[in-house]
N, C-alpha and C positions, 0 to 999 in steps of 0.2 A: 388706287392709282391707275389711271388709264393712259397709255402712251401708244404712239404709232410712229413708224418710220418707213421710208421707201427709197429705192434707188433705181436709176437707169444707167446701164453701162454698155458701152460699145467698144469692146477691146479686141485687139488681135489675139488669136490663139497663141499659146506659149511658143517660144523659139523652137523647141524640139519637135513640135507638131509641124512647123513650117520647114525646118531644115534638120536633117539627121544623117550623119555619115559614119558608118562603122563597117567592120569586116562582113557582118552578116546582114545588115539592113542599111538602105541608102534611099533617101528621098529628099526632094525639094518641092514644096507644095505652095501653090498660090491660093490661099484660103480666104474666105470672107470673114469679116469680123463677127464675133459672137455678140448678139444684142440681148441683154438680160434686163428684165423689169421685175422688181420684187416689192411687195407690200407686206408689212408685218405689223400686227397689233398685239398689245400686251396688257393684261389686267392683273394687278397685284392687290392682295388683301393682307397687309402685314400682320394684323391681329389674328388672322387664321393661318398664317404661314403658307399662304397659297399664291401661286403664280400660274397664269394661263396665257400662253402665247399661240398665235395662229398666223400663218402666212401663206402666200401664193406667189409663185415665181413663174414667169414665162421666159423660155430660152429659145432664141432663133439661131439657127446654124450651129447647134451644139456640136462641138468637136470631140472626137474620140478615136481610139485606135481599134480598127476592125480586125477581127481574127478570121482569116480565110484559110486556115490550116486544112490540108487534105491528107487522107490516109496514104501511107507509102505503099507502093505496089509490091506485094509479096513480102512485106516487112511489117513488124510491129511498130506502132506509134504513128505520129503525124509529122508531116513536113510543115514547118512554121512559115506562114505567109501573113505578115502584118502590113497594114496600110492605114494611113490617116484618112478619115472620112468626116463629113459633116452631115448631120441629120437633115433630111428634107422636111420642111415644115417646122412647126413650133412644138416644143415639149413643155408641158405644164407640170409643176411640182407643188403639191399641197402638203403642208406640215401643220401639226397641232401638238403642243407640248403642255403637259400638266405637271407642275412641280408642287409637291405637298410635303411639308415637314411637320413632325409631331414632337412634343417635348413634355415629359412628366417627371419632375424631379431630376434624377441623374439619368433617366432613360430617354433616348433620342432615336428617332426614325426619320430618315430622309429618303424620299422617293421621287422618281421622275419617270414619266411615261411619254413617249413620242410616237405619234401616228404619222406615217408618210405615204404618199401616193404619187407615182410617176405615171404620166400618160403614155409613156413608151418604155416598158420594162425590158424590151430587147436591147435598147441602146443605153438607157439610163436606169439600171435596176436598183431598187431600194427595198429594204425589208419593210413590211407593213407596220411592224411594231418594234420599238426599242424600249427596254425597261431597265431601270437601275434602282437598287434599294440598298441602304446602308443603315444597319441597326447597331447601336453602341451605347455603352454607359460611360459617363464622364464624371470624374470626381478627383479629389486630391488625397494623397497619402501623407500623413503627418503635416498637412497644411502647406507643403512645399513641392511635392512631386505631383504634377498634373498628369492625369492618367486617362486614357481612352482605351476601352476594350470592346471589340465588336466584330462584326462580319458584314461583308458586302457581296452583292451578286449582280451580274449583268446578263442580259438575255435579249436576243432578237429572233424574230420569226424567220422561217426558211425563205431563201430567195437565191436567185442565180447571180451570185456576187461576181464582180470582175475578176478575171484570172491575173496572175502575176507572171511577167516575163523576165527572167533573170538576164537574158541577153540584152533587153532594152532598159531594165531597171524601172519599168513602168507597169501600171495595171492596164490590162487590155480586155476587150470584149471576149467572153467565152465563145469557143467554137461551137457552132450549132449542132455538130454531129456527135459531140460527147459532153454535153452540158451536165453539170452536177449542181445540186442545191446544197447550201450549207445553212446552219442555223438550227433553231429549236433546241438549243443546248445552253443551260445556265453555267456561267463561270463564277464560282464562289470562292472567297478567301476569308480567312479569319486573321485578326491582327491585334496588336497592342502597341499604342503610342505613348511615349513618356516625354515630359519636359521638366527639366530641373535647371532653373536659372538660364544660362546660355546654352545648355546641352540638350539636344533632342536625340532620342534613339527609339528604334521600333523593332518589333519582331512580327513577321508576317508569314503565314502558311498559305502560299499562293496555290490556287487551283485545288482547294481542299477536296472537291468532289471528283477529282480525277479517278477514273476507273469505275465510276458508277453511271447508271443510266445508259443511254444509247452510245456513249463514248464518241459521238461525232463532233469532237471539239476542234472546229476549224474557224479561223478568222478570214481565210482566203482559200479557194479551192486548192486541194493537194498540199496545203501548208498548215499542219496541226499546231494548236497552241502548245506551249511548254507543259510538261506533266507537273504533278505536284512538287513543290520546292519550298524549302525553308529559307526565308530572306531576313537578313539583319542589316540595320543601317544606323549610322551615327553622324550627327551634324553638330559641330561645336564652334560657336563664335567666340574668338579670343579677344574680348573687350570687356571693360568694366561697366 
C-alpha cells in the first residue's frame, strides 16, 4: 500500500505567544503568521508487518520563546529574560520512520525507529534518532484469562532539548551560556497485562533500569524521570 498526504497552513501563533500578562512576564506582540508546508509519503507491506513513512516540512516565521537569561552580578544563578521571537528565514524538518513487527507463535516484537533532522538546531532542536521496542508473549490461561507478559524500552540520542519554565508553564529555548544535552539513555519497563471478561488489570515495574548505566535519565533539562516504581491498575466495565 502506498499513500501520500500534504498540507499548507497559514496560522496565527497561539494566543500566549501574542499576549501574556503576569507578575513576572508581560508582552503584547504583533507577530506574522506561521506558514507551514508538509508532504508525507507512506509505504506499507502488511504481509511483512512493515511500514515506512517519510516526510519533509518547511516552516516560515517559526515562533518560539527565546531565552536571554544573564548571569546575576556577584550571585549564583541567572536572571530570567524570556521573549517571543520568530525565526528569520525558513526551517526545514526531515523525518523518516520505520515500523517493523514480528510474530512467531506466542512471541511478539514491535519496533519503531524515527530519524529526524532540523535545519536549525538552535531554534528547533530535535534528537537525530528515536527508538521504541516492545517484546512480549501473548497467550491464554485456562482458555479465559488473556495474558501479555513483556518489556519495552524507549531511547533517543543526545540533543539540546527545550528547557521548561515553571513561571510560564511553557518550554523555552535553552540559554546559550549554560546549555546541557540530554538523551542517550534507555528507559525500560517490564509489565504483565491481563483481561478476564470485562475486567482488565496490569502490573508494571516502571524504569526497571533505574540506577544502571550513566543515570542521565532526563526528558527535559534539569527534570529527571521518576525512579523505579511498581504500578498496579484495574479497569472494570460493569455491563453484561
